[in-house]
N, C-alpha and C positions, 0 to 999 in steps of 0.2 A: 559376429553377426551383425549385420547392418541392414537397415530397413529401407525399403526401395518407396520413397515417397511418390515417384512418377505414376505409379499405378492407383494410389490413393486420390491423386488430384485430377486423375482422369476419368474418375467415377462421377458421374452427373449427380447422384445423391448427394455426395460430399460438396461438389460446386455449388449446387442449390443451397443446401444448408450454410456454407460459409458465406454465400452472397446475402441469404436472408440475415445472418446475424451481423454483418457488417451493416445491412440497411437498418435494422432495429437499432443499433448501437449509433448509427449516423443521426436518427432522430433525436438523441439526446443533445446534439450539437447544432442541428439545424431545425430552426422553429416553423411549427406548420401543422403537425400533426397528422402528415400524410404519409410520410416514408415508412412508418412502422408498417402500414397495412401491405406495402408491396414485400416487405420483410417476412409478414406472416404469408403472403401468397407465394414467397420464394420456399418456404419450409413446407407448404402444402404439396408444393411441386416436388421437393424432395422426398416426401413420403409417398407420393404417386410413383416416383421413379424407382424407390425402392421395392415397393408392394408389385407394380405391374411392368416395370422394366419398359418403359415408353420411349418412343423415338422423338427426337430432336423438336420437330414442329409441334408436336402435341404437347411437348413440355412447355414451349412459349404460349401456346393457347390456353394451357392449365393455368400457368403463372398470371397472363394477363386476366382472364376472367375472374379467378379468385381474388386477386388483388382488387379489382374494381368493385366487386361483388362486396366483399369484406368492407371496403372503404365506403361504398354507399351506405351500407347498413349500419355500421358501428361508429362512423366518425360524429356524427352529430350526438350521439347518445354518450359517448365517451368523453368527447371535447365538453359538452355541458356539464358532465360530473367532475371532470378534473380541472378545468379553466374556468375563471370568472370572465363573464362578459363586461367589457369595460364601460358600456353604457349603464349596464345594471348597478355596477358599483359605483359609477359617479352618483346616480339618482339614490343609492343607498346612503352616500357621504351626505348628499343635500339634505335627506331626511334626517340624517342624525344631528344635524346643526339647525335647521330652521325652526323657527318659533320656539327655541330654547332659551331657558333664561341664564344669564352669566351676571357676574359681578365685575364692576370697573375697579381695576387695580391703580390705574394712573388716569389723571383728567383727560378726556376727550374733548377736543376743541373742534369747532366746525372748521373743514380744511385741512387738519392736522390728526394724526393716528395718535391713539393712546393705547392703553392694554387692558385686557379683560380676562377674568379666570373662568375658564370653562372645562369640566370634566378634568380638574387636576391639574390644567395646563394653561399657561398664560399666552393669549393670542393678541396678535396686532389688531385693533378695532378702529373704525371709522364711523361717523355718524355726520347727518344734517343737522344736528344742535349740539350745544355744549352739553356735556354730562361730567358731574363731578365724581370723585373718587368714592366707591362705598355703594353706589347707586346700583340698582338693578336694572338690567337692559334685556331687551329681547332681541335674538339673532334674526334678522330677517334676511340675511343674504351673505354670500360668500364670494370674495374676489381673490382668486389666487390663493394664498394663505393669509390673506387678512379677511375678518369678519366684518360685516355691516350690521349695525346695531342702532336700536332706538330705545329711548327711555321707556320703562315700564310704568304704566298709568295704572294706579290702583283704583 
């Protein structure tokens, strides 16, 4: 007993389902969070084909409309919940460092980098003034992976 796959793959419901599956899986490879909505539109079209047995032109209309509507309604919401906005994360990192206190681990000389301890990690740090080991400093900026500090005046 052999199975005839030619009839299976000529069924529009199966074709739309497979196309939808491919598009949804492709979203995992291609960044942008757009292709997945066309996959869902394809699945909705497959469901309409299964229930109503619609003709080809209407299938493409349903696919296009549902994909675009789903994209417009859900993309912003889902992207906001699943992905971090780079601008927001940079501001959060800046807030995490700014005006915090650190301890100098190795002398910082004007024009030369030293080391400070902050949040259990040693960081490269620079300053406009000479600062000795053991002093407390205030983080006033960040340049790449180096902190900019100034002595804490009590």
